[in-house]
Each structure stands twice: as structure tokens, then as C-alpha cells.
C-alpha positions in Angstrom: 0.2 0.1 -0.1 2.6 2.2 0.8 3.8 2.5 -3.4 0.0 4.0 -3.9 0.6 7.0 -0.8 0.7 10.7 -2.3 3.1 13.0 -0.9 0.4 15.5 0.2 -1.4 16.9 3.1 -5.5 16.0 3.3 -7.0 19.0 5.8 -10.8 18.5 6.4 -12.0 21.3 8.9 -14.8 20.0 10.7 -17.8 21.1 13.1 -20.6 19.0 13.4 -23.6 19.4 16.1 -24.9 15.7 15.9 -23.3 12.6 14.0 -25.5 10.9 11.8 -23.3 11.2 8.7 -20.2 9.6 10.7 -20.2 5.9 10.1 -20.5 7.1 5.8 -17.5 9.8 6.6 -15.1 7.2 9.2 -15.6 4.4 5.7 -14.1 7.6 3.5 -11.3 8.8 5.8 -10.6 4.7 6.1 -10.0 4.3 2.0 -8.7 8.3 1.5 -6.0 7.2 4.1 -4.2 4.8 2.2 -3.3 7.5 -0.4 -2.5 10.4 2.0 -1.8 11.8 5.2 -4.9 13.0 6.6 -5.8 15.9 9.3 -9.2 16.4 10.6 -9.5 19.9 12.3 -12.6 19.3 14.2 -14.5 22.2 16.0 -17.3 20.4 17.5 -19.0 20.8 20.6 -17.2 18.5 23.2 -19.0 15.5 23.5 -19.1 15.2 19.6 -15.5 15.6 19.1 -15.2 13.1 21.7 -17.1 10.6 19.8 -15.0 11.3 17.1 -11.8 11.6 18.8 -12.7 7.8 19.7 -14.1 6.6 17.1 -10.9 7.9 14.7 -8.2 6.9 16.6 -5.1 5.5 15.1 -6.8 6.2 11.5 -6.4 10.4 11.2 -5.3 12.9 12.8 -7.6 14.3 15.0 -7.1 17.8 16.3 -9.4 21.2 17.4 -8.5 24.3 15.9 -6.0 26.6 16.9 -7.5 29.7 19.4 -8.1 32.2 17.3 -9.9 35.6 17.2 -11.5 34.7 13.4 -15.2 34.6 13.1 -15.0 32.0 10.4 -14.6 28.9 11.8 -13.9 27.1 8.3 -10.7 29.9 7.6 -9.7 28.5 11.5 -9.7 24.9 10.7 -8.0 25.3 7.6 -5.2 27.5 8.8 -5.0 24.9 12.0 -4.1 22.1 9.0 -1.6 24.3 7.1 0.3 24.7 10.5 0.2 21.2 11.2 0.8 20.0 8.0 3.4 17.2 7.0 3.7 18.3 3.0 4.1 21.1 1.0 0.9 19.7 -1.0 -2.7 20.3 0.5 -5.8 19.1 -0.5 -8.1 21.4 1.5 -12.3 19.6 1.7 -15.2 20.1 3.1 -16.4 16.7 5.0 -19.1 16.3 2.1 -16.2 16.1 -0.8 -16.0 12.3 -1.8 -12.5 12.2 -4.0 -11.7 9.0 -5.8 -8.0 7.6 -6.0 -8.2 9.2 -10.1 -9.4 12.3 -9.2 -7.0 13.0 -6.1 -3.8 11.9 -8.1 -4.7 14.3 -10.9 -5.1 17.1 -8.7 -2.0 16.7 -6.6 -0.2 16.0 -9.6 -1.4 19.3 -11.3 0.0 21.1 -8.0 3.3 20.7 -8.9 2.7 23.8 -11.5 0.6 25.7 -9.8 0.1 27.4 -6.2 -3.6 26.2 -6.0 -6.2 23.8 -8.4 -9.5 24.3 -8.6 -11.5 21.3 -9.4 -15.3 20.7 -10.4 -17.8 19.2 -7.7 -20.7 17.1 -9.1 -23.7 16.1 -6.8 -24.2 12.6 -6.1 -26.7 11.7 -5.4 -29.1 13.9 -7.6 -32.2 14.8 -4.9 -34.4 17.7 -6.4 -32.4 20.6 -4.9 -29.0 19.1 -6.0 -30.8 19.3 -9.5 -31.4 22.8 -8.2 -28.1 23.7 -7.0 -26.5 22.2 -10.0 -28.2 24.8 -11.9 -26.0 27.5 -10.4 -22.5 25.4 -10.7 -23.4 25.2 -14.9 -24.4 29.2 -15.1 -20.3 29.1 -13.1 -19.0 27.2 -15.6 -20.8 28.8 -18.6 -19.3 32.8 -17.3 -16.0 31.1 -16.3 -15.2 28.6 -13.2 -17.4 27.1 -10.4 -16.4 27.6 -6.4 -16.1 24.5 -5.3 -16.0 22.7 -1.9 -12.1 21.9 -2.2 -9.0 23.4 -3.5 -5.9 22.3 -3.6 -2.8 24.5 -2.5 0.6 24.9 -1.5 1.6 25.2 2.4 4.6 27.4 1.4 2.2 30.0 -0.2 -0.1 30.5 2.6 2.7 30.2 4.8 4.3 33.4 2.9 0.8 35.7 2.8 0.4 34.2 6.5 -2.8 32.5 5.6 -6.0 34.9 4.9 -8.6 36.8 6.1 -11.4 34.7 8.5 -13.6 37.7 9.0 -15.4 37.0 5.5 -17.8 34.8 4.4 -17.0 33.7 0.8 -14.3 31.9 2.4 -13.3 30.1 -0.5 -13.1 32.9 -3.0 -10.6 34.7 0.0 -8.3 32.3 -0.6 -8.3 31.8 -4.1 -8.0 36.1 -4.3 -5.0 36.2 -1.8 -3.2 33.5 -3.4 -3.1 35.1 -6.8 -2.5 38.7 -5.3 0.6 37.4 -3.5 1.9 36.0 -7.3 0.7 32.6 -6.9 -0.4 30.9 -10.1 -4.0 29.5 -10.0 -4.7 26.6 -12.2 -8.6 26.0 -12.8 -9.7 22.4 -13.8 -13.1 22.4 -14.6 -12.7 18.9 -16.4 -12.0 17.4 -12.7 -15.2 16.3 -11.6 -15.1 15.7 -7.8 -18.3 13.9 -6.2 -20.1 16.1 -3.7 -22.7 14.7 -0.9 -25.5 17.0 -1.4 -26.8 18.3 1.9 -30.3 17.6 3.7 -33.3 19.9 1.6 -33.6 21.8 5.2 -30.3 22.8 5.3 -30.3 23.6 1.4 -33.3 26.0 2.3 -31.3 27.4 5.2 -28.5 28.5 3.1 -30.3 30.7 0.1 -30.1 33.7 1.6 -26.8 33.4 3.0 -25.1 32.0 -0.8 -26.8 35.2 -2.6 -24.4 37.1 0.4 -21.2 36.0 -1.0 -21.8 38.2 -4.4 -21.1 41.0 -2.1 -17.5 40.3 -3.1 -18.4 40.2 -6.9 -20.2 43.8 -7.1 -20.6 43.0 -11.4 -22.7 40.1 -10.3 -24.2 41.4 -7.6 -25.7 43.9 -9.8 -26.7 41.9 -12.5 -28.5 39.8 -9.9 -30.0 43.2 -8.4 -31.4 43.7 -11.7 -33.2 40.4 -12.1 -36.3 41.0 -10.0 -36.9 44.3 -11.3 -36.3 42.5 -15.1 -38.8 39.9 -14.2 -41.6 42.2 -12.8 -41.5 44.5 -15.9 -41.4 41.0 -17.9 -45.0 40.2 -16.7 -46.1 43.2 -18.9 -44.6 41.5 -22.1 -44.8 37.5 -21.7 -42.7 37.0 -25.0 -39.6 38.9 -23.5 -39.8 37.2 -20.0 -40.2 33.6 -22.0 -36.7 34.4 -23.8 -35.5 35.9 -20.6 -35.9 32.2 -19.3 -35.0 30.1 -22.5 -31.8 32.2 -22.6 -30.9 31.4 -19.0 -31.4 27.2 -20.1 -29.1 27.9 -23.0 -25.9 29.7 -21.3 -26.7 27.0 -18.6 -26.6 24.1 -21.3 -23.3 25.9 -22.5 -22.1 25.3 -19.2 -22.6 21.9 -19.0 -21.3 21.1 -22.2 -17.9 22.9 -21.7 -15.2 20.2 -20.6 -16.9 16.9 -21.2 -19.6 18.0 -18.8 -22.0 16.2 -21.3 -20.5 12.7 -19.3 -21.5 14.1 -15.6 -24.4 16.1 -15.5 -28.0 14.9 -17.1 -29.6 16.5 -20.2 -32.3 17.6 -17.9 -29.8 19.5 -16.0 -29.8 23.3 -17.7 -33.7 23.3 -17.1 -33.1 23.9 -13.5 -30.9 27.1 -14.1 -33.9 29.2 -14.3 -35.5 27.8 -10.9 -31.9 28.8 -10.1 -31.8 32.1 -11.2 -35.3 33.3 -10.1 -34.5 32.3 -6.4 -31.1 34.7 -6.6 -33.3 37.4 -8.0 -35.3 37.3 -4.9 -32.8 36.3 -2.0 -30.4 38.6 -3.2 -32.5 41.7 -2.2 -33.1 39.6 1.3 -29.5 39.6 1.6 -29.4 43.5 0.9 -31.4 44.0 3.6 -29.1 41.7 6.0 -26.1 43.8 4.7 -27.8 47.7 5.5 -29.0 46.0 8.8 -25.5 44.6 10.1 -24.9 42.0 8.0 -25.2 37.8 7.6 -25.5 35.8 10.8 -22.9 33.2 11.1 -22.6 30.8 14.2 -23.7 33.8 16.9 -22.2 36.6 15.1 -22.5 38.7 12.0 -20.3 38.8 9.2 -20.7 42.2 7.3 -17.8 41.6 4.4 -18.2 38.7 1.8 -14.7 39.4 0.8 -11.8 41.5 0.3 -12.1 43.3 -3.4 -9.0 41.6 -5.3 -7.4 45.1 -6.0 -7.3 45.7 -2.2 -5.3 42.6 -1.7 -2.6 43.5 -4.5 -2.0 46.4 -3.2 -1.6 44.5 0.3 0.8 42.2 -0.8 2.8 45.0 -3.0 3.8 46.5 0.0 7.5 45.3 1.5 7.9 43.4 4.4 7.1 45.2 7.4 5.5 48.1 5.8 2.4 50.0 7.0 
């Protein structure tokens, strides 16, 4: 088995309030530890943490997050994993990401020529809400790249930047922008499909406004989404235009479905769900705006006002000489 192992560290930041998925995750960790060293940074409450420690003893390195003033617990978990990492190549993955051996080997191999690699998540299985959210992924793919729940990154680039801002909501975008701003090379791998287990329908519904709030980190996209609802209301007086808009969303999503061999993994009906997602975002972005003007988005008992740091600000920050004010 040793000759199969990769020179990489798999970092899994975790915070669970209950353990309904423990058996499945444990089986996955057992598989993945045959390929890489694994560090689980577990911010779960003490009784849940203790149950995990007992279950994973001898299987993975299981640690609590370092004490940290940052508001975003996932960032605290990632930075703890970076500090403890035994390898230069790091695979950061949410607890619902499921790599196969082939995908993991390819990802780590790509990191030899990059500072950060962004693969593509794909939901399996596909309940209705996973199909709904797949519409978002397809539109992202058509317009650029999606934001997965997993990234590969070099430890040295995060040591150079001293991590990334943990007081923002859209932590993956913040990490990507930080690496770019520090001169790191990002490689997008939209044809590297990594399975993601969909959340429960209840959890999915509870995330709609929070995910819309992320777009305050992307002003052009924010402006477009804020325009959707007024355009739809105006379109009620001209149904043909409204129907044409729906058709355009479907066609754009279909472009995303077919790019980079996506037709192999996305069902033929996937693009038809994109208008439903767009309608959801047209409503939720205005609720997110209300959250913004009333103090920020609730998160883990706090409010986060910032979704992300502007890329220009990060570039200025890393262009300063060391020690400059």
C-alpha cells in the first residue's frame, strides 16, 4: 500500500452538532488514508469531538482548531491544518467532498505546476435540491468557473501570505484571491470532477440567503442579480420577453453543461433547472441586501458584514514591502 501513497496532506475542517453521517465519513476516511496523510480539524462541541476522537483513533490526526479571533470557523480550521501539515501539497476539502483515487492523484499532480488548483464538484446522488443547485454550477461554468468545496494549495504560499482573512463569509473566494494577489499561479480544472454529497433539503433551504450574500464580494455579479427581479416584474407585462429571458438562461446553462466534457457527468435535463435557481437568486439577493444594511449575515452566533476582500486591495497589500505600514 505504501507505494500508492501521495506526498500530500488532506485537511478536513469540520464542525458537527450531531453524528448522523459519522459511519459514512469514517468509511471514506479509511479509504483516503490509504493514499494521503489526513488531518481532521474538528471544531465540534466537546461530546461530539470526543466521539470522533474515539472513532478515529489511529486512523487520522484529529485535532481541535487553534484558538483564533477570526469569525469564520472554517478558516480557523484550515489555518490550523496548514500549520500542522507534514507536506507541501495540501488538499482542502469540506466534509461532504468525496475524492476517488484517480481524481486525487490528478489534483496533487497538477499542484506541481501551480500554487492553487480549483477542481469541479458534482453532486451525487441527485435529489431535487441538488439538481436545483446544479443550475448554479452550470451558469458559473458558462461564465468562468465554479466555486467548489475543495481546493489544492501549496503550504508555502499560505505561509508567505500568513494565511487569509477569516472575517469574511465567502472564504473560498478569499483564499483564491489571496493566492493570486501574492503572485501565486491558479490553475482551473473544470474537467476534474469530484463528487460532493448533497446536503439535506432543510439545510439547502437554510443556505439560500447566505449564499446570495457571497456575491457582495463580486460587485458586477451583484449588480446583475439585483437587476433580475425588476426585469422579471417588467417582463410580466411582456410575456414573450420574459419567456425569451428564461430561454437564454437555459441556453447559457447548457453551454456550461457541455464545456470541458461536462455532458458526461451532468444529466441532459440539468440546464432546465437553471431558471429556477435564477428566480431564487433574484429574490434572495434582495433579502441579502437587507441583511447587509442591517449589520451583516448571521454566522455561528455572530454577524459577518464582509463577504470578501476586493482583489485590488489584496494586490496592494501584498505589493507592500515586508514591514511596511
